[in-house]
C-alpha positions as CSV (number, residue, x, y, z in Angstrom):
1,M,0.0,-0.2,0.2
2,N,2.6,2.9,-1.4
3,E,2.8,2.9,-4.6
4,I,1.1,5.7,-6.6
5,V,0.3,4.4,-10.2
6,T,-2.0,6.2,-13.1
7,V,-4.2,3.9,-14.6
8,F,-7.1,4.4,-17.3
9,I,-10.5,4.6,-15.1
10,E,-14.0,4.5,-16.9
11,Y,-16.6,6.8,-16.5
12,T,-19.7,5.4,-14.7
13,E,-22.1,7.3,-16.0
14,I,-21.0,8.8,-19.6
15,N,-18.8,6.6,-22.1
16,G,-15.2,7.1,-22.5
17,G,-12.6,7.9,-19.2
18,K,-9.2,9.1,-18.6
19,K,-6.2,8.1,-16.7
20,R,-6.2,9.2,-13.0
21,P,-3.9,8.8,-10.1
22,A,-4.6,5.8,-8.0
23,L,-3.0,4.2,-4.9
24,V,-2.1,0.4,-5.2
25,Y,-4.1,-0.8,-2.1
26,Q,-3.5,-4.7,-2.4
27,R,-1.6,-6.6,-5.1
28,N,-1.8,-10.5,-5.7
29,E,-0.8,-12.8,-8.6
30,E,-4.2,-12.3,-10.1
31,S,-5.4,-9.0,-9.3
32,L,-4.9,-5.4,-8.0
33,I,-7.0,-3.3,-5.9
34,L,-6.6,0.5,-6.5
35,L,-7.9,3.3,-4.4
36,R,-8.9,6.5,-6.6
37,I,-7.1,9.7,-6.0
38,T,-8.7,12.9,-6.6
39,S,-7.9,16.4,-6.0
40,H,-11.4,17.6,-6.1
41,F,-12.5,17.9,-2.5
42,E,-14.6,21.1,-1.6
43,N,-17.6,20.6,-3.7
44,K,-18.4,16.9,-2.7
45,S,-20.9,16.3,0.4
46,A,-20.2,15.9,3.8
47,K,-21.0,12.0,3.6
48,I,-18.6,11.9,0.5
49,K,-15.6,13.9,2.3
50,K,-15.8,11.3,5.4
51,Q,-14.3,8.5,3.4
52,Y,-11.7,10.7,1.7
53,Y,-8.1,10.6,3.3
54,H,-6.1,13.8,2.9
55,I,-2.6,13.2,1.7
56,D,-0.3,15.4,3.7
57,K,2.7,15.1,1.9
58,W,0.8,15.2,-1.9
59,E,4.0,17.0,-3.6
60,Q,6.5,14.3,-2.3
61,A,3.9,11.7,-3.6
62,N,4.7,13.6,-6.7
63,L,0.8,14.8,-7.4
64,A,0.5,18.0,-9.3
65,K,-2.1,19.1,-6.7
66,E,-3.6,18.7,-3.2
67,S,-5.2,15.3,-3.1
68,W,-7.2,12.9,-1.2
69,I,-7.7,9.1,-1.3
70,D,-11.3,7.7,-1.8
71,V,-11.6,4.7,0.8
72,G,-15.0,4.4,0.1
73,S,-14.9,2.4,-3.2
74,T,-12.4,0.6,-4.8
75,E,-11.2,-0.6,-8.2
76,T,-10.4,-4.3,-8.9
77,F,-8.3,-4.9,-12.3
78,P,-6.5,-8.0,-13.3
79,A,-2.7,-7.9,-12.5
80,H,-1.3,-8.9,-15.9
81,G,-2.0,-6.8,-19.2
82,L,-2.8,-3.7,-17.1
83,N,-1.0,-0.5,-18.3
84,L,0.3,1.0,-14.9
85,K,2.9,3.9,-14.8
86,V,4.1,4.2,-11.2
87,I,4.6,8.0,-10.6
88,G,4.9,8.0,-6.8
89,Q,4.6,6.9,-3.4
90,L,3.3,7.9,-0.3
91,S,5.0,9.1,2.4
92,L,5.6,7.4,5.9
93,L,3.4,9.9,7.6
94,D,0.8,9.3,5.2
95,K,0.9,5.6,4.6
96,V,0.7,5.3,9.0
97,G,-2.3,8.1,8.3
98,L,-4.1,6.2,5.8
99,S,-4.1,2.9,7.8
100,K,-5.5,4.3,10.6
101,F,-8.0,6.4,8.6
102,I,-9.1,2.9,6.8
103,E,-9.4,1.4,10.1
104,N,-11.8,4.0,11.8
105,F,-13.5,4.5,8.6
106,Y,-14.8,0.6,8.5
107,H,-15.0,0.3,12.2
108,Q,-17.1,3.2,12.9
């Protein structure tokens, strides 16, 4: 749970999609589980904001803008044939903070 990658994410409501940053949350021989990273926070509902972890060291993680990790939904991809580009990694501070955030989020 440390690599930040770019991956093509399809839109849910319309055709198409675009490359987005994501965090590799879990990896095994068959699949990757990714958490979406977004720079859009202010206009989200209070309910959605509760599932966003703020990346304190976002510049160190090689992200272009202040960003949040959406822990409320995951994307699962096959481990093979996926065109991922590693662009950065979480700092130790953010890695520990995210682990605590996820634990609290799912055990409320």
